[in-house]
C-alpha positions in Angstrom: 5.8 8.8 -73.1 4.6 6.5 -70.3 5.5 2.8 -70.5 4.0 1.9 -67.2 2.2 3.0 -64.0 2.4 2.9 -60.3 0.0 0.5 -58.6 0.1 1.9 -55.1 -2.5 -0.4 -53.8 -0.3 -3.4 -54.5 3.1 -1.7 -54.1 3.9 -2.5 -57.7 5.3 -0.8 -60.7 3.4 -2.2 -63.7 5.3 -2.1 -67.1 2.4 -1.8 -69.6 4.7 -1.6 -72.6 7.6 -4.0 -72.3 9.5 -2.7 -75.3 11.2 -0.2 -73.1 14.2 1.9 -74.3 16.3 0.3 -71.5 16.2 -2.4 -68.9 14.0 -1.7 -65.9 15.1 -4.2 -63.2 14.1 -5.5 -59.9 16.0 -7.2 -57.0 14.6 -10.5 -55.8 15.8 -11.9 -52.5 16.6 -10.5 -49.0 18.9 -13.0 -47.4 21.6 -15.2 -49.2 20.1 -15.4 -52.7 19.8 -12.5 -55.0 18.3 -12.4 -58.5 18.5 -9.3 -60.7 15.8 -9.4 -63.5 14.5 -6.9 -65.9 11.0 -6.5 -67.5 11.8 -9.3 -69.9 13.1 -11.8 -67.4 16.7 -11.1 -68.5 19.3 -11.1 -65.7 21.2 -13.3 -63.3 21.4 -14.9 -59.8 24.1 -15.2 -57.3 24.5 -16.8 -53.9 26.0 -14.5 -51.3 28.6 -13.0 -53.6 28.0 -11.5 -57.0 31.7 -12.2 -57.8 32.4 -15.6 -56.2 28.9 -17.0 -56.0 27.4 -16.7 -59.5 24.6 -19.1 -60.3 23.3 -18.1 -63.7 25.2 -16.4 -66.6 24.8 -12.9 -67.9 26.4 -11.2 -70.8 26.6 -7.5 -69.9 26.6 -4.6 -72.4 26.0 -6.9 -75.3 23.4 -7.2 -78.0 20.7 -8.0 -77.1 21.2 -6.1 -73.9 19.6 -8.5 -71.4 20.6 -12.0 -72.2 20.4 -14.6 -71.0 17.7 -14.8 -68.3 15.3 -16.9 -66.4 13.0 -17.9 -69.1 9.7 -19.8 -69.4 8.8 -20.9 -73.0 5.3 -22.0 -74.1 4.7 -24.1 -77.2 1.4 -24.9 -79.0 2.0 -28.5 -79.7 -0.8 -28.6 -82.3 1.1 -26.3 -84.8 4.6 -25.8 -83.3 4.2 -22.1 -82.6 6.1 -21.0 -79.5 6.5 -17.9 -77.4 7.8 -16.9 -73.9 6.0 -15.8 -70.8 8.1 -12.6 -70.8 8.1 -10.8 -74.1 11.8 -11.6 -74.7 13.6 -13.7 -75.6 11.1 -14.9 -78.3 9.8 -11.4 -78.9 6.4 -12.0 -80.5 4.9 -8.9 -82.2 3.3 -6.8 -79.5 -0.3 -5.8 -79.4 -1.2 -2.2 -78.6 -2.0 -2.2 -74.9 -5.0 0.1 -75.6 -6.6 -1.9 -78.4 -7.6 -5.5 -79.2 -5.0 -7.9 -80.2 -4.9 -9.1 -83.8 -3.7 -12.5 -85.1 -0.1 -13.1 -84.4 0.2 -10.4 -81.8 0.7 -10.9 -78.1 0.0 -9.0 -74.9 2.6 -8.7 -72.3 3.1 -6.8 -69.0 5.5 -7.1 -66.1 4.8 -6.3 -62.5 7.8 -5.4 -60.3 6.9 -5.7 -56.6 8.8 -5.8 -53.3 11.2 -8.7 -53.8 9.3 -10.3 -56.7 8.5 -9.8 -60.3 5.6 -11.3 -62.3 5.7 -11.8 -66.1 2.4 -12.0 -67.8 1.5 -12.9 -71.4 -1.6 -13.5 -73.4 -1.2 -15.2 -76.8 -3.5 -17.3 -79.0 -6.0 -17.8 -76.2 -3.4 -18.9 -73.6 -2.8 -16.7 -70.6 0.4 -17.4 -68.7 2.1 -15.8 -65.6 5.5 -16.5 -64.1 6.0 -15.1 -60.6 9.7 -15.1 -59.6 10.5 -14.7 -55.9 12.9 -16.1 -53.2 11.2 -17.4 -50.1 12.7 -16.4 -46.8 14.6 -19.1 -45.1 15.5 -21.1 -48.2 18.3 -20.6 -50.7 16.1 -21.1 -53.7 14.3 -19.1 -56.4 10.8 -20.1 -57.2 8.9 -19.6 -60.4 5.2 -19.9 -59.6 3.8 -20.6 -63.1 0.1 -20.5 -64.0 -1.3 -21.2 -67.4 -4.9 -20.8 -68.5 -6.7 -21.9 -71.6 -9.2 -19.1 -72.4 -10.5 -20.6 -75.6 -13.5 -23.0 -76.1 -11.4 -25.9 -77.3 -8.8 -28.2 -75.6 -5.2 -27.2 -76.0 -2.0 -29.1 -75.9 0.7 -26.9 -74.5 4.4 -27.6 -73.6 6.2 -25.5 -71.0 10.0 -25.2 -70.9 11.8 -23.7 -68.0 15.3 -22.6 -68.8 18.4 -21.0 -67.2 22.0 -21.0 -68.3 24.4 -21.9 -65.4 27.5 -19.8 -64.8 30.8 -20.8 -63.5 30.7 -19.5 -59.9 33.6 -17.1 -60.2 32.8 -14.2 -62.6 36.4 -13.7 -63.6 36.9 -17.3 -64.5 33.5 -17.4 -66.2 34.3 -14.4 -68.4 38.0 -14.9 -69.0 39.3 -18.3 -68.2 37.5 -20.7 -70.5 40.2 -23.4 -70.2 38.9 -23.7 -66.6 35.3 -22.7 -66.7 34.6 -25.1 -69.6 36.3 -28.1 -68.1 35.8 -27.7 -64.3 32.1 -28.2 -64.0 29.5 -30.7 -65.1 25.8 -31.5 -65.0 23.6 -34.5 -64.8 19.9 -35.4 -64.5 18.2 -37.8 -62.2 14.9 -38.0 -60.3 13.6 -34.8 -61.9 16.6 -32.7 -60.9 19.3 -31.1 -63.0 22.3 -31.0 -60.7 25.2 -28.7 -61.7 28.5 -29.3 -59.9 31.9 -27.8 -59.6 34.2 -30.7 -59.6 37.2 -28.7 -58.3 35.1 -27.6 -55.4 33.0 -30.5 -54.3 31.0 -28.6 -51.8 29.4 -26.3 -54.5 26.3 -27.4 -56.3 23.3 -25.7 -58.0 20.1 -27.3 -59.2 17.1 -26.8 -61.3 13.9 -28.8 -60.8 10.1 -28.5 -60.7 7.2 -29.7 -58.6 5.9 -31.9 -61.4 7.8 -34.8 -63.1 9.2 -33.4 -66.4 8.6 -34.9 -69.8 12.1 -34.0 -71.0 15.3 -32.3 -70.0 18.5 -30.8 -71.1 21.5 -29.8 -69.0 23.8 -28.8 -71.9 23.3 -25.4 -73.2 24.3 -26.2 -76.8 21.9 -29.1 -77.0 18.9 -26.9 -75.9 19.8 -23.8 -77.9 21.3 -25.5 -81.0 24.0 -24.3 -83.3 23.8 -20.8 -84.8 20.8 -20.0 -82.6 20.1 -17.9 -79.6 17.6 -17.9 -76.7 15.1 -16.4 -79.1 14.8 -19.7 -81.1 16.1 -22.7 -79.1 16.0 -25.8 -81.2 14.6 -27.9 -78.4 11.5 -25.7 -78.1 11.1 -25.4 -81.9 11.1 -29.1 -82.4 9.2 -29.9 -79.2 11.6 -32.5 -78.0 14.4 -32.2 -75.5 17.9 -33.6 -76.1 18.3 -35.4 -72.7 21.8 -34.0 -72.6 24.2 -34.3 -69.7 27.9 -34.4 -69.4 31.0 -33.2 -67.6 32.7 -30.0 -69.1 31.4 -27.4 -71.5 28.4 -25.0 -71.0 25.6 -26.1 -68.8 21.9 -25.2 -68.4 18.8 -26.2 -66.5 16.0 -27.0 -68.9 12.8 -28.9 -68.1 9.8 -29.7 -70.4 6.3 -30.2 -69.2 3.4 -31.2 -71.5 0.0 -30.0 -70.5 -3.5 -30.7 -71.8 -5.9 -28.0 -70.9 -9.7 -28.2 -71.3 -11.6 -25.0 -72.1 -11.2 -22.6 -69.2 -8.9 -24.9 -67.4 -5.8 -23.7 -65.5 -2.6 -25.5 -64.5 -0.1 -24.5 -61.9 3.4 -25.7 -61.3 6.6 -24.4 -59.8 10.2 -24.4 -61.1 13.0 -24.2 -58.5 16.5 -22.9 -59.0 18.6 -23.3 -56.0 21.9 -23.7 -54.2 22.8 -27.2 -53.1 23.0 -30.8 -54.4 20.3 -33.2 -55.5 19.5 -34.2 -51.9 18.8 -30.5 -51.0 16.8 -30.1 -54.2 14.7 -33.1 -53.4 13.9 -31.8 -50.0 13.1 -28.3 -51.2 11.0 -29.6 -54.1 9.0 -31.8 -51.7 8.3 -28.8 -49.5 7.0 -26.6 -52.4 5.1 -29.3 -54.1 2.5 -28.4 -51.6 1.3 -25.3 -53.3 -0.1 -24.0 -50.0 3.6 -23.7 -49.0 4.2 -21.5 -52.0 1.3 -19.3 -51.1 2.5 -19.1 -47.5 6.0 -18.0 -48.8 4.4 -15.3 -50.9 2.3 -14.1 -48.0 5.3 -14.2 -45.7 7.3 -12.0 -48.0 4.4 -9.5 -48.2 4.3 -9.4 -44.3 8.0 -8.9 -44.2 7.8 -5.8 -46.3 4.6 -4.5 -44.7 6.2 -4.7 -41.3 9.0 -2.4 -42.6 6.6 0.0 -44.3 4.6 0.3 -41.0 7.6 1.6 -39.1 7.4 4.9 -41.0 4.3 5.7 -43.2 3.3 9.0 -44.5 0.3 10.6 -46.2 1.0 13.9 -47.7 -0.4 16.1 -50.5 2.4 14.8 -52.8 1.5 11.6 -54.6 5.2 11.3 -55.6 6.5 11.5 -52.0 3.8 9.1 -50.8 4.7 6.4 -53.3 8.5 6.9 -53.0 8.8 7.2 -49.2 6.2 4.5 -48.3 7.5 2.0 -50.9 10.1 2.6 -53.5 12.8 4.7 -51.9 12.6 2.6 -48.8 12.9 -0.5 -51.0 15.9 0.9 -52.9 17.6 2.0 -49.7 17.2 -1.5 -48.2 18.5 -3.1 -51.4 21.7 -1.0 -51.2 22.2 -2.1 -47.6 21.6 -5.8 -48.3 23.4 -6.1 -51.6 25.9 -3.2 -51.5 27.0 -1.7 -54.9 28.3 -4.4 -57.2 25.3 -6.4 -58.5 23.3 -4.6 -61.2 23.2 -4.4 -65.0 26.1 -1.9 -64.8 28.2 -3.4 -62.0 27.8 -7.2 -62.7 30.1 -8.7 -60.0 33.6 -7.8 -61.2 34.1 -6.1 -57.9 32.9 -7.2 -54.6 32.8 -6.1 -50.9 31.8 -3.0 -49.1 32.7 0.6 -50.0 33.4 2.1 -46.6 31.8 5.5 -47.3 28.9 4.0 -49.3 28.0 1.5 -46.7 28.3 3.9 -43.8 25.8 6.2 -45.4 23.4 3.5 -46.6 22.9 2.0 -43.2 22.0 5.4 -41.7 18.7 5.6 -43.6 17.2 2.2 -42.7 18.2 1.5 -39.2 14.5 1.7 -38.2 13.4 -0.9 -40.7 16.4 -3.2 -40.6 18.3 -2.8 -37.3 19.9 -6.2 -37.3 21.4 -5.9 -40.8 22.5 -2.3 -40.3 24.2 -3.3 -37.1 26.0 -6.2 -38.8 27.2 -3.8 -41.5 28.5 -1.3 -38.9 30.4 -4.1 -37.2 31.9 -5.0 -40.6 32.9 -1.4 -41.1 34.4 -1.1 -37.6 36.5 -4.2 -38.4 37.5 -2.4 -41.6 38.8 0.6 -39.8 42.5 0.9 -39.3 44.0 1.7 -35.9 44.9 5.3 -36.8 41.2 5.8 -37.5 40.8 5.8 -41.3 38.7 3.2 -43.1 39.6 0.7 -45.8 38.1 2.3 -48.8 36.9 -1.0 -50.4 37.1 -4.3 -48.7 35.5 -7.7 -48.5 34.4 -8.4 -44.9 34.5 -12.1 -45.6 38.3 -11.9 -45.5 38.0 -11.1 -41.8 35.8 -14.1 -41.2 37.9 -17.1 -40.1 35.0 -19.5 -41.0 34.6 -18.3 -44.6 35.9 -21.5 -46.1 35.2 -24.2 -43.5 34.6 -26.7 -46.3 38.0 -26.4 -47.9 40.0 -29.6 -47.2 43.1 -29.0 -45.1 46.2 -28.7 -47.2 44.4 -28.4 -50.5 45.5 -25.5 -52.6 42.7 -24.7 -55.0 43.4 -23.8 -58.6 40.4 -21.5 -58.7 40.4 -18.0 -57.3 39.2 -17.7 -53.7 39.3 -14.7 -51.4 42.7 -14.1 -49.9 43.5 -12.9 -46.4 42.8 -9.8 -44.4 46.4 -8.7 -44.9 45.7 -8.4 -48.6 43.2 -5.6 -47.9 45.1 -3.4 -45.5 46.5 -0.2 -47.0 48.5 2.7 -45.7 47.8 6.4 -45.5 48.7 7.0 -49.1 45.6 5.1 -50.2 43.3 6.5 -47.5 40.3 8.7 -48.4 39.8 11.6 -46.2 36.1 11.2 -45.6 35.4 7.4 -45.3 35.7 7.1 -41.5 33.7 10.2 -40.7 30.5 8.8 -42.2 30.6 5.9 -39.8 30.4 8.1 -36.7 26.9 9.5 -37.3 25.7 6.1 -38.5 26.6 4.5 -35.1 25.0 7.4 -33.3 21.8 7.0 -35.4 21.8 3.3 -34.5 22.1 4.0 -30.7 19.4 6.7 -30.9 17.0 4.5 -32.9 17.4 1.4 -30.8 18.4 2.7 -27.4 21.3 0.2 -27.5 23.8 2.4 -25.6 25.8 -0.8 -24.7 26.9 -1.0 -28.3 29.4 1.8 -27.6 31.1 -0.5 -25.2 31.3 -3.5 -27.5 35.0 -4.4 -28.3 35.8 -4.6 -32.0 39.1 -5.3 -33.7 40.8 -3.0 -36.2 41.7 -4.1 -39.6 45.3 -4.2 -38.6 44.7 -5.8 -35.2 45.9 -9.3 -36.3 48.8 -8.1 -38.5 52.2 -9.0 -37.4 54.2 -6.0 -36.2 56.6 -6.2 -39.2 53.8 -6.3 -41.7 52.0 -3.5 -40.0 55.1 -1.3 -39.9 55.5 -1.9 -43.6 51.9 -0.7 -44.3 51.9 2.3 -41.9 55.5 3.1 -41.5 57.2 2.1 -38.3 57.1 5.6 -36.7 53.4 6.2 -37.6 52.4 2.7 -36.4 53.9 3.2 -33.0 51.5 6.1 -32.3 48.4 3.7 -32.3 47.6 0.7 -30.2 46.4 -2.0 -32.6 44.5 -4.0 -29.9 40.8 -4.3 -30.3 38.9 -1.4 -28.7 35.4 -0.3 -27.8 33.1 1.1 -30.5 33.4 4.5 -28.8 37.2 4.3 -29.1 36.8 3.5 -32.8 34.6 6.6 -33.2 36.9 8.9 -31.3 39.9 7.6 -33.4 37.9 8.6 -36.5 37.4 12.1 -35.2 41.0 12.4 -34.0 42.3 11.1 -37.4 40.6 14.0 -39.2 41.9 16.4 -36.5 45.4 15.2 -37.2 45.1 15.3 -41.0 44.9 19.1 -41.4 47.1 21.7 -43.1 48.7 24.6 -41.4 45.6 26.6 -42.1 43.4 24.2 -40.2 41.6 22.8 -43.3 41.3 19.1 -43.8 43.8 17.4 -46.1 42.3 15.8 -49.1 44.5 12.7 -49.0 43.8 10.3 -51.9 40.3 11.9 -52.4 37.2 12.8 -50.4 33.6 11.9 -51.3 34.3 13.2 -54.9 36.7 10.5 -56.0 37.6 12.4 -59.1 39.0 15.3 -57.1 42.3 13.6 -56.5 43.5 16.1 -54.1 46.6 14.3 -52.9 48.4 17.1 -51.1 45.5 19.5 -51.4 42.7 20.4 -49.0 39.0 19.8 -48.8 36.1 21.9 -47.5 33.8 19.0 -47.6 35.8 16.9 -45.1 36.3 20.0 -42.9 32.5 20.4 -42.7 31.9 16.7 -42.3 34.4 16.6 -39.4 32.3 19.1 -37.5 29.1 17.3 -38.3 30.4 14.0 -37.1 31.9 15.5 -33.9 28.6 17.2 -33.1 26.6 14.1 -33.6 28.9 12.1 -31.2 28.9 14.9 -28.7 25.1 15.1 -28.6 25.0 11.3 -28.0 27.6 11.4 -25.2 26.0 14.5 -23.6 23.3 12.3 -22.1 25.7 9.6 -20.9 27.6 9.5 -17.7 31.3 9.9 -17.2 31.9 11.3 -20.7 33.3 14.7 -19.7 36.8 14.3 -21.2 35.4 13.1 -24.5 32.9 15.9 -24.7 35.5 18.5 -23.9 37.8 17.2 -26.6 34.9 17.1 -29.1 34.0 20.7 -28.2 37.6 21.8 -28.7 37.6 20.2 -32.2 34.3 21.7 -33.2 35.3 25.2 -32.2 38.7 25.0 -33.8 37.5 23.6 -37.2 34.5 25.9 -37.3 36.7 28.9 -36.9 39.2 27.7 -39.5 36.4 26.9 -42.0 34.8 30.4 -41.8 38.2 32.0 -41.9 39.7 30.1 -44.9 36.9 28.9 -47.0 34.4 31.7 -47.4 34.6 33.3 -50.9 32.1 36.1 -50.7 29.0 34.4 -51.9 29.7 30.8 -51.2 32.3 28.5 -49.7 35.1 27.3 -51.9 35.6 23.6 -52.5 39.2 23.5 -51.3 42.8 24.0 -52.4 45.0 22.1 -54.8 48.4 20.9 -53.5 49.8 24.1 -55.0 47.4 26.2 -52.9 45.1 27.2 -55.7 41.5 27.6 -54.8 39.0 25.1 -56.2 35.3 26.1 -56.6 35.9 29.8 -56.3 34.5 32.7 -58.2 38.0 33.2 -59.4 38.4 29.7 -60.8 38.3 29.7 -64.7 36.3 26.4 -64.6 34.5 24.6 -61.8 33.7 27.9 -60.1 31.0 26.4 -57.8 30.5 22.9 -56.4 27.4 21.4 -54.9 28.5 18.6 -52.5 30.1 20.6 -49.8 27.9 23.6 -49.8 24.9 22.2 -47.8 27.2 20.7 -45.2 28.3 24.1 -44.0 24.6 24.5 -43.0 24.0 20.9 -41.8 27.1 21.1 -39.6 26.1 24.5 -38.3 29.3 26.2 -39.5 27.6 28.8 -41.7 25.5 31.5 -40.0 22.1 32.2 -41.5 23.4 34.9 -43.9 26.2 32.8 -45.3 23.9 29.7 -45.4 21.2 31.5 -47.4 23.8 33.1 -49.7 25.4 29.7 -50.4 22.1 28.0 -51.2 21.0 30.9 -53.3 24.1 30.4 -55.4 23.3 26.7 -55.7 19.8 27.5 -57.0 21.0 30.2 -59.4 24.0 28.3 -60.9 23.5 24.6 -60.4 19.8 23.8 -60.3 17.9 22.4 -63.3 14.6 20.7 -64.0 16.3 17.3 -63.6 18.2 18.0 -60.4 21.2 20.0 -59.2 24.5 19.8 -61.1 27.6 18.8 -59.2 29.8 21.7 -60.5 29.7 24.6 -62.9 31.1 25.3 -65.4 32.2 21.9 -66.5 36.0 21.4 -66.9 37.2 21.4 -70.5 40.9 21.7 -69.8 42.9 18.9 -68.3 44.5 19.9 -64.9 45.8 17.0 -62.9 46.4 19.3 -59.9 42.6 19.4 -59.6 42.2 15.7 -60.5 40.7 13.1 -62.7 37.5 15.1 -62.9 39.2 17.3 -65.6 39.6 14.2 -67.8 35.9 13.3 -67.8 33.7 14.6 -70.6 31.8 17.8 -69.7 28.3 17.0 -68.4 29.2 13.4 -67.4 29.4 12.0 -63.8 31.6 14.3 -61.6 32.3 16.8 -64.3 29.2 18.9 -64.4 26.6 16.1 -64.4 23.6 16.0 -62.0 25.2 13.6 -59.6 22.2 12.3 -57.7 23.7 11.3 -54.3 24.5 14.8 -53.1 21.2 16.2 -54.4 19.6 15.2 -51.1 22.0 17.4 -49.1 20.7 20.8 -50.3 17.1 19.5 -49.6 18.2 19.1 -45.9 20.0 22.4 -45.8 16.9 24.3 -47.1 14.8 22.7 -44.4 17.3 23.8 -41.8 17.1 27.3 -43.2 13.3 27.1 -43.0 12.8 27.4 -46.8 10.3 24.7 -47.4 9.3 25.7 -50.9 12.9 25.6 -52.1 13.4 22.3 -50.4 10.5 20.6 -52.1 11.5 22.1 -55.5 14.9 20.4 -55.2 13.3 17.1 -54.0 10.7 17.1 -56.8 13.4 17.8 -59.5 15.1 14.5 -58.6 12.0 12.4 -57.9 11.8 9.5 -60.4 8.1 9.2 -59.9 7.6 12.6 -61.5 9.6 11.5 -64.6 7.3 8.6 -65.4 6.2 10.2 -68.6 9.6 10.8 -70.1 11.1 7.3 -70.5 12.6 8.1 -73.9 14.7 10.8 -72.3 15.3 9.4 -68.8 15.9 5.8 -69.9 16.2 4.5 -66.4 13.4 3.2 -64.1 10.9 5.8 -62.9 10.6 4.0 -59.5 14.3 4.3 -58.4 17.0 6.9 -58.3 20.0 6.7 -60.6 23.7 7.5 -59.9 23.7 10.5 -62.2 21.8 12.4 -64.9 23.7 13.8 -67.8 24.2 17.6 -67.3 23.4 20.5 -69.5 26.8 20.5 -71.0 26.2 17.1 -72.6 24.0 16.1 -75.6 22.2 13.5 -73.4 21.0 16.2 -70.9 18.3 14.6 -68.7 19.2 11.0 -69.4 19.7 8.9 -66.2 22.5 6.5 -65.8 23.4 3.6 -63.4 20.1 3.1 -61.5 19.4 1.3 -58.3 22.7 0.9 -56.3 23.3 4.5 -55.3 23.4 6.3 -52.0 20.8 8.7 -53.4 18.0 6.4 -52.1 19.1 6.5 -48.5 19.8 10.2 -48.4 16.5 11.1 -50.2 14.6 8.9 -47.8 16.4 10.7 -44.9 15.8 14.2 -46.4 12.1 13.5 -46.8 11.3 11.7 -43.6 13.5 13.5 -41.1 13.8 16.9 -42.6 10.9 17.8 -44.9 8.3 15.9 -42.7 10.7 16.5 -39.8 10.1 13.4 -37.7 13.4 12.2 -36.2 14.4 10.5 -33.0 16.9 11.9 -30.6 18.2 10.7 -27.2 15.9 13.2 -25.5 12.7 12.2 -27.4 11.0 12.3 -30.8 11.6 15.6 -32.5 8.8 16.8 -34.8 10.1 19.7 -36.8 8.5 19.9 -40.3 9.6 22.2 -43.1 7.1 21.9 -45.8 5.8 23.8 -48.9 3.6 26.7 -48.0 0.7 25.3 -50.1 0.4 22.1 -48.0 -2.5 22.1 -45.6 -0.7 19.5 -43.6 0.2 15.8 -43.6 0.2 12.6 -41.4 2.9 10.3 -40.3 2.9 7.0 -38.4 6.2 6.3 -36.7 7.1 3.3 -34.6 10.0 3.9 -32.3 11.4 1.8 -29.4 8.2 -0.2 -29.1 5.8 2.7 -29.1 3.7 4.0 -32.0 3.2 7.7 -32.8 0.3 8.8 -35.0 1.2 12.3 -36.0 -1.1 14.9 -37.5 0.4 18.2 -38.7 -1.9 21.0 -39.6 -0.8 24.1 -41.4 -3.7 26.6 -41.2 -1.5 29.7 -41.8 0.4 28.1 -44.7 3.8 28.6 -43.4 6.8 26.4 -44.1 8.1 25.8 -40.6 7.6 26.5 -36.9 5.5 24.6 -34.4 2.9 26.8 -32.7 0.9 24.1 -30.7 1.5 20.5 -29.7 -1.0 18.1 -28.2 -0.2 14.5 -27.2 -2.8 11.9 -26.3 -1.9 8.6 -24.7 -4.7 6.0 -24.6 -4.0 5.6 -20.9 -3.6 9.2 -19.7 -5.7 11.2 -22.1 -4.8 14.5 -23.8 -2.1 16.9 -22.6 0.2 19.6 -23.9 3.9 19.8 -24.4 6.2 22.9 -24.2 7.8 24.1 -27.4 11.5 23.7 -27.7 13.7 26.3 -29.4 15.3 24.7 -32.4 19.1 24.5 -32.4 19.4 26.9 -29.5 23.2 26.6 -29.7 23.4 27.1 -33.4 23.0 29.9 -36.0 19.3 29.1 -37.0 17.0 30.2 -34.2 14.0 31.2 -36.3 11.5 28.6 -35.2 10.4 26.1 -32.6 9.9 22.4 -32.7 8.0 19.7 -30.7 9.9 17.2 -28.6 7.8 14.2 -27.6 9.3 12.2 -24.8 10.2 8.5 -25.4 7.0 6.6 -25.1 6.2 3.4 -23.2 6.6 0.2 -25.3 3.2 -1.0 -26.5 1.6 2.4 -26.2 0.1 4.3 -29.0 0.3 8.1 -28.9 -1.7 10.6 -31.0 0.4 13.7 -31.6 -1.4 16.8 -33.1 0.9 19.6 -34.3 -0.2 23.0 -35.5 2.3 25.1 -37.5 2.4 28.8 -37.2 
């Protein structure tokens, strides 16, 4: 069944039925402040850190499933009836969206947009809307509230804005009540509820509004009342606030406004939830009391996202691809880069920081729309790289920032939990994952290609262990191992070469990469085993760096070394890993094959298979055979399974995957993240129909009419879908913060539509379904704009037959065709290579396939 629809004109997903089977959330904020809200305004806010900077409270995995939230209550003061602008928490009986409302029923809908959500209600002749957004440049969340009397009589309506404040540290808030209940306080003055952390006198939050309130509460229990919930707060029920304020206990921000509305009259006011003290609140409130400033902030946010959308815009025969690529997948991928992995309704701030492999992959997809943030993330990852070359698997980059706590008084030892030091993060080889560092190499390459910022390769960056004392470093790495590596800060290029060399060093006698703690598949705990995936990734990373250095001067020695590694690893991979129809996944520490036709369970794995093609290791015959096996054994209507058959017998030489229920996560589920990789592989093989079938199976847009089964939002990808070996087959789990978004965006934009920058120019190399007549793409790159038209008169999947480029200053001209991957195994077609254009110029590029 459909619970909502895509409004592509306004870049919104509209929830028409708010009684969803699960929470469908949105992320609000693009700088320091983040709010995570669902269709019923349930959720929470944090400032900078979801672990150490919580602003409002959230009770995860509870009943109800989305409490508390950022609520606006309305009360008819003539009869005491009350409701909320979002359906919950009051939960009035819902009117059928397709029929007229009857007495006692209410109409609700929610509009999730790009960094804002709007909650709309219509009840008893009162229309209300609550637009929640965070203006750029301010650490404040605004609720732009509008209320309209649609009846023919005057109405007396009270509004109540309400949030429950959280102790800023989530661990203390959830576990240490002897501190969280006694270490913070709240008070009211001049229209502002100020919430303070007395132990940390630099930390304040506030709740205020642009109109003087008629009542307030800053104590949760006074507003809610005993034996009540957010559904029936006593202050709203009786129409009078408690004027509560105190030090200690549980705190809230609650403000009442009484309105008198003539027939047809509307009222507008703004609630403000922010970071800072009363002085800050007063300044920000004064600014947004001018409602024109609110409108400008809304418009500014729209321009911010439109500018990103304009960098790459497509128009294809696929409605799903258009909506996802132009809006929702880009939005999700940007969200992952800005807010990482640990702030959702599943991960609610108990962990914090950057996952090395996750972040390195996330940044790769949105360099063109967010070059500053992606570069900052890369610098954080480079600082999180150890001098031998591997990455810190999970780390908080704030711990490398000497200015992270400038406001802590000298000599004061806080009783609360604060981040430790960088030395607390550093780990040795025993805890290193074999793949983390390799993802960083192509990410940096993509950054240089996109921006032309070759100088970034010469920027000097510290290693994670650069500032460690020698004794401490020897303890972590072992004295003999530590001596092999200079810990002094080094250039970005040196960082990348150390990543490549680390993998070259960590191989078995057969030349296949050691698994170390784990590779991308964390549940294949290979410690002592070997991994095909990292073997293939090693070649891919080395080739990407080689291609970048090939157009630079004085890089002969680096290129020669990379060529040596590529040749050696490619030969070993084809010698040791081919199993007759597909490549095995690797070896256990006992030398037993994993992912082999001879394996009793887990005969075939997905995640490594496409990389043999993407890296150019497999020849065309082996590549097609491997992908045919993926389609035959792993594909499904909901996406491609991670392995088959699922493990049912525990075997710790294989790993934790054998202790996971069949059909769940890594054990035979449809793990979404690697589903993009076979899409890319099929385009490299030239099989566009197969590529689009894999893309469509995962596309959430195409699952909009199956909410009862899917559960998760139809506008974003989820971490995994339950596999065919589980009773929840087809149900999506853990939406939003998944690398799937970035990779699916890359698969569609750079490989299906085939528009991707290189150091030599803009490659146009589509691989599309044979039933497409063509498509259009607008791509901004290095200051120039390329308006690309692709025509497919012969209904082929791939192969460029003609290219025409028109510059507004020089007129039309033709370009030579370029053999695709002339040094690789896939020579079946040509592509177009458009030279780097002049900044400010617009080029029309017409491509004919054939």
